[in-house]
C-alpha positions in Angstrom: 116.7 101.0 127.0 119.8 103.0 127.5 120.6 106.0 125.3 123.2 104.3 123.1 121.0 101.3 122.4 118.1 103.7 121.5 120.4 105.7 119.1 121.5 102.5 117.4 117.9 101.2 117.1 116.9 104.6 115.6 119.7 104.4 113.1 118.8 100.8 112.1 115.1 101.8 111.7 116.0 104.8 109.6 118.3 102.8 107.4 115.9 99.9 106.8 113.1 102.4 106.0 115.3 104.4 103.6 116.6 101.3 101.9 113.1 99.7 101.7 111.8 102.9 100.1 114.0 102.2 97.0 114.6 98.4 97.1 112.1 95.6 97.4 112.3 93.9 100.8 113.1 90.5 99.3 116.3 92.0 97.9 117.5 93.8 101.0 120.4 92.2 102.9 121.6 92.5 106.5 124.9 93.7 105.1 123.3 96.6 103.2 121.4 97.7 106.3 124.6 97.4 108.5 126.6 99.5 106.0 123.9 102.2 105.8 123.4 102.3 109.6 127.2 102.1 110.2 126.9 99.1 112.5 128.4 95.6 112.5 126.3 92.5 112.0 126.6 91.5 115.6 124.9 94.8 116.5 122.2 94.3 113.9 121.4 90.9 115.3 121.1 92.3 118.8 118.2 94.4 117.5 116.5 92.2 114.9 116.5 88.6 113.7 116.4 89.6 110.0 115.7 92.6 107.7 112.0 91.7 107.5 111.7 91.8 111.4 113.6 95.1 111.5 111.3 96.7 108.9 108.2 95.5 110.7 109.6 97.0 113.9 110.3 100.3 112.2 106.9 100.5 110.7 105.3 99.5 114.0 107.1 102.3 115.7 105.8 104.8 113.1 102.3 103.6 113.5 102.5 103.9 117.2 103.7 107.5 116.8 100.7 108.3 114.5 98.2 106.8 116.8 99.7 108.4 119.9 99.2 111.8 118.3 95.5 111.0 118.2 95.1 110.2 121.8 93.1 107.4 123.3 89.7 109.1 122.8 89.9 109.5 119.0 87.1 107.9 117.1 87.2 104.9 114.8 87.3 107.1 111.7 90.2 109.2 112.9 92.2 106.1 113.9 91.6 104.4 110.5 92.5 107.6 108.7 95.8 107.9 110.7 96.7 104.3 109.9 96.0 104.8 106.2 97.9 108.1 106.2 100.9 106.2 107.5 100.5 103.5 104.9 100.2 106.1 102.1 103.3 107.9 103.3 105.2 104.6 103.2 103.4 103.2 100.2 106.6 102.3 98.4 107.9 100.5 101.4 104.7 98.5 101.8 104.5 97.8 98.1 108.1 96.6 98.2 107.2 94.2 101.0 104.3 92.6 99.0 104.7 89.4 97.0 101.7 89.5 96.3 100.6 90.0 99.9 102.6 91.7 102.6 105.7 89.9 104.1 104.6 87.9 107.1 106.3 90.1 109.7 105.0 93.3 108.2 101.5 91.9 107.9 101.7 90.7 111.5 102.8 94.1 112.7 99.8 95.8 111.0 97.4 93.2 112.4 98.9 93.6 115.9 98.6 97.3 115.8 95.0 97.1 114.6 94.1 94.5 117.2 95.6 96.6 120.0 93.6 99.6 118.8 90.4 97.6 118.7 90.9 96.2 122.1 91.4 99.7 123.4 88.2 100.8 121.6 86.3 98.0 123.4 87.8 99.0 126.7 86.9 102.6 126.2 83.4 101.7 125.0 82.1 98.8 127.1 78.6 99.4 125.7 79.7 98.0 122.3 79.9 94.3 121.8 79.8 91.8 119.0 76.3 90.5 118.5 76.1 87.1 120.2 79.4 87.5 122.0 79.2 85.7 125.4 82.8 85.9 126.5 86.3 87.4 125.9 87.1 84.7 123.4 84.1 85.7 121.2 85.4 89.3 121.4 88.9 88.2 120.4 87.5 86.4 117.4 85.7 89.7 116.4 88.9 91.7 116.9 91.0 89.2 114.9 88.5 89.1 112.1 88.3 92.9 111.9 92.1 93.2 112.0 92.7 90.6 109.3 90.0 92.1 107.1 91.4 95.6 107.5 94.9 94.4 106.5 93.5 92.6 103.5 91.7 95.8 102.4 95.0 97.8 102.8 96.8 95.3 100.7 94.2 95.6 97.9 94.3 99.4 98.3 98.1 99.4 97.9 97.8 97.2 94.7 95.1 99.4 93.2 95.7 102.9 94.5 97.3 103.5 97.8 97.0 107.3 97.6 93.4 108.3 98.2 93.2 108.0 102.0 89.7 109.5 102.3 88.2 107.0 99.9 90.0 104.1 101.5 88.9 105.2 105.0 85.3 105.5 103.8 85.3 102.1 102.1 86.9 100.3 105.1 84.4 101.9 107.5 81.5 101.1 105.2 82.6 97.4 105.4 83.0 97.5 109.1 80.1 96.0 111.1 77.9 98.7 112.5 78.3 97.6 116.1 82.0 98.7 116.0 81.0 102.2 115.1 78.5 102.9 117.8 
Protein backbone atom coordinates (compact mmCIF):
# COMPACT_ATOMS: atom_id res chain seq x y z
CA UNK A 1 0.00 0.00 0.00
CA UNK A 2 1.43 3.37 -0.97
CA UNK A 3 1.94 6.10 1.64
CA UNK A 4 -1.02 8.22 0.52
CA UNK A 5 -3.42 5.28 0.66
CA UNK A 6 -2.07 4.31 4.10
CA UNK A 7 -2.58 7.86 5.41
CA UNK A 8 -6.14 7.93 4.06
CA UNK A 9 -6.94 4.56 5.59
CA UNK A 10 -5.50 5.73 8.92
CA UNK A 11 -7.69 8.87 8.82
CA UNK A 12 -10.79 6.82 8.00
CA UNK A 13 -10.04 4.36 10.80
CA UNK A 14 -9.43 7.16 13.30
CA UNK A 15 -12.64 8.90 12.26
CA UNK A 16 -14.87 5.86 12.49
CA UNK A 17 -13.41 4.94 15.89
CA UNK A 18 -13.90 8.46 17.23
CA UNK A 19 -17.44 8.70 15.88
CA UNK A 20 -18.39 5.20 17.09
CA UNK A 21 -17.13 6.14 20.55
CA UNK A 22 -19.97 8.64 20.87
CA UNK A 23 -22.61 7.44 18.39
CA UNK A 24 -24.18 3.98 18.07
CA UNK A 25 -22.97 2.18 14.95
CA UNK A 26 -26.50 1.87 13.54
CA UNK A 27 -26.76 5.68 13.50
CA UNK A 28 -23.40 6.41 11.83
CA UNK A 29 -23.43 7.35 8.17
CA UNK A 30 -20.83 7.28 5.45
CA UNK A 31 -21.35 11.03 5.06
CA UNK A 32 -20.41 11.64 8.73
CA UNK A 33 -17.28 9.52 8.45
CA UNK A 34 -16.29 11.26 5.21
CA UNK A 35 -16.76 14.71 6.73
CA UNK A 36 -14.77 13.80 9.83
CA UNK A 37 -11.95 12.18 7.80
CA UNK A 38 -12.03 14.97 5.19
CA UNK A 39 -12.48 12.56 2.28
CA UNK A 40 -15.09 12.20 -0.44
CA UNK A 41 -17.49 9.25 -0.69
CA UNK A 42 -15.59 7.76 -3.62
CA UNK A 43 -12.47 7.60 -1.45
CA UNK A 44 -14.43 6.02 1.41
CA UNK A 45 -15.76 3.28 -0.86
CA UNK A 46 -12.25 2.48 -2.08
CA UNK A 47 -11.46 1.52 1.51
CA UNK A 48 -14.69 0.01 2.84
CA UNK A 49 -18.09 -1.17 1.67
CA UNK A 50 -19.92 0.52 4.55
CA UNK A 51 -19.43 2.02 8.02
CA UNK A 52 -19.74 -1.36 9.75
CA UNK A 53 -16.97 -2.84 7.57
CA UNK A 54 -14.72 0.17 8.21
CA UNK A 55 -15.27 -0.09 11.97
CA UNK A 56 -14.52 -3.81 11.90
CA UNK A 57 -11.34 -3.11 9.93
CA UNK A 58 -10.25 -0.42 12.40
CA UNK A 59 -10.91 -2.65 15.42
CA UNK A 60 -9.11 -5.56 13.76
CA UNK A 61 -6.05 -3.37 13.16
CA UNK A 62 -6.02 -2.39 16.84
CA UNK A 63 -6.32 -6.02 17.95
CA UNK A 64 -3.46 -6.93 15.64
CA UNK A 65 -1.31 -4.23 17.23
CA UNK A 66 -2.13 -5.46 20.77
CA UNK A 67 -1.33 -9.06 19.89
CA UNK A 68 1.86 -8.10 18.00
CA UNK A 69 3.16 -6.44 21.17
CA UNK A 70 2.91 -9.82 22.90
CA UNK A 71 4.93 -11.76 20.35
CA UNK A 72 4.13 -15.21 19.08
CA UNK A 73 5.37 -17.00 22.20
CA UNK A 74 2.92 -15.37 24.62
CA UNK A 75 0.75 -17.74 26.59
CA UNK A 76 -2.99 -18.20 26.29
CA UNK A 77 -3.66 -16.08 29.40
CA UNK A 78 -1.59 -13.14 28.13
CA UNK A 79 -3.26 -13.26 24.72
CA UNK A 80 -6.75 -13.40 26.26
CA UNK A 81 -5.90 -10.53 28.59
CA UNK A 82 -4.56 -8.43 25.67
CA UNK A 83 -7.75 -9.02 23.68
CA UNK A 84 -9.93 -8.09 26.66
CA UNK A 85 -7.82 -5.00 27.40
CA UNK A 86 -8.48 -3.85 23.83
CA UNK A 87 -12.22 -4.50 24.23
CA UNK A 88 -12.28 -2.66 27.58
CA UNK A 89 -10.44 0.31 26.06
CA UNK A 90 -13.02 0.42 23.26
CA UNK A 91 -16.01 -0.67 25.36
CA UNK A 92 -18.21 2.25 24.24
CA UNK A 93 -17.47 1.41 20.61
CA UNK A 94 -18.25 -2.28 21.08
CA UNK A 95 -21.40 -1.54 23.09
CA UNK A 96 -22.51 0.88 20.39
CA UNK A 97 -22.14 -1.94 17.88
CA UNK A 98 -24.42 -4.28 19.87
CA UNK A 99 -28.15 -4.75 19.10
CA UNK A 100 -28.22 -6.95 21.33
CA UNK A 101 -25.24 -8.87 19.91
CA UNK A 102 -22.34 -7.39 18.00
CA UNK A 103 -22.88 -6.18 14.45
CA UNK A 104 -22.01 -9.01 12.04
CA UNK A 105 -18.80 -7.48 10.65
CA UNK A 106 -17.51 -6.58 14.12
CA UNK A 107 -18.35 -10.04 15.47
CA UNK A 108 -16.72 -11.69 12.45
CA UNK A 109 -13.56 -9.65 12.97
CA UNK A 110 -13.31 -10.71 16.62
CA UNK A 111 -13.90 -14.34 15.71
CA UNK A 112 -11.33 -14.17 12.89
CA UNK A 113 -8.73 -12.65 15.20
CA UNK A 114 -9.33 -15.33 17.82
CA UNK A 115 -9.30 -18.14 15.23
CA UNK A 116 -6.00 -16.87 13.83
CA UNK A 117 -4.52 -16.78 17.34
CA UNK A 118 -5.73 -20.29 18.15
CA UNK A 119 -4.35 -21.67 14.89
CA UNK A 120 -0.99 -20.10 15.74
CA UNK A 121 -1.21 -21.60 19.24
CA UNK A 122 -1.75 -25.05 17.73
CA UNK A 123 1.13 -24.51 15.29
CA UNK A 124 3.46 -23.50 18.12
CA UNK A 125 2.27 -26.33 20.37
CA UNK A 126 1.79 -29.42 18.20
CA UNK A 127 1.59 -31.53 21.36
CA UNK A 128 -1.88 -30.12 22.14
CA UNK A 129 -4.84 -31.48 20.30
CA UNK A 130 -8.58 -31.69 20.72
CA UNK A 131 -9.52 -35.03 22.27
CA UNK A 132 -10.66 -37.33 19.51
CA UNK A 133 -9.42 -35.04 16.72
CA UNK A 134 -8.33 -37.14 13.76
CA UNK A 135 -7.73 -34.49 11.11
CA UNK A 136 -7.46 -30.77 10.39
CA UNK A 137 -11.24 -30.45 10.00
CA UNK A 138 -11.73 -31.67 13.57
CA UNK A 139 -9.19 -29.09 14.75
CA UNK A 140 -10.96 -26.33 12.78
CA UNK A 141 -14.22 -27.30 14.48
CA UNK A 142 -12.50 -26.90 17.87
CA UNK A 143 -11.03 -23.54 16.81
CA UNK A 144 -14.40 -22.25 15.54
CA UNK A 145 -16.16 -23.44 18.70
CA UNK A 146 -13.61 -21.74 20.95
CA UNK A 147 -13.69 -18.49 18.95
CA UNK A 148 -17.48 -18.32 18.87
CA UNK A 149 -17.72 -19.06 22.58
CA UNK A 150 -15.12 -16.45 23.43
CA UNK A 151 -16.97 -13.78 21.44
CA UNK A 152 -20.26 -14.74 23.11
CA UNK A 153 -18.54 -14.42 26.51
CA UNK A 154 -17.17 -11.00 25.51
CA UNK A 155 -20.66 -9.87 24.47
CA UNK A 156 -22.04 -10.93 27.86
CA UNK A 157 -19.14 -9.23 29.63
CA UNK A 158 -19.82 -6.00 27.73
CA UNK A 159 -23.51 -6.10 28.66
CA UNK A 160 -22.84 -6.80 32.35
CA UNK A 161 -19.47 -5.18 33.15
CA UNK A 162 -16.85 -4.69 30.45
CA UNK A 163 -14.29 -3.21 32.80
CA UNK A 164 -12.81 -5.94 35.01
CA UNK A 165 -10.33 -7.48 32.60
CA UNK A 166 -8.77 -9.77 35.22
CA UNK A 167 -12.10 -11.35 36.18
CA UNK A 168 -13.19 -11.77 32.58
CA UNK A 169 -9.84 -13.33 31.63
CA UNK A 170 -10.10 -15.73 34.57
CA UNK A 171 -13.73 -16.66 33.74
CA UNK A 172 -13.06 -17.26 30.04
CA UNK A 173 -9.97 -19.36 30.77
CA UNK A 174 -11.91 -21.34 33.40
CA UNK A 175 -14.47 -22.20 30.70
CA UNK A 176 -11.75 -23.12 28.20
CA UNK A 177 -11.18 -26.85 27.70
CA UNK A 178 -8.08 -27.91 29.59
CA UNK A 179 -6.33 -29.30 26.51
CA UNK A 180 -6.04 -25.75 25.06
CA UNK A 181 -4.12 -24.64 28.16
CA UNK A 182 -1.44 -27.35 28.27
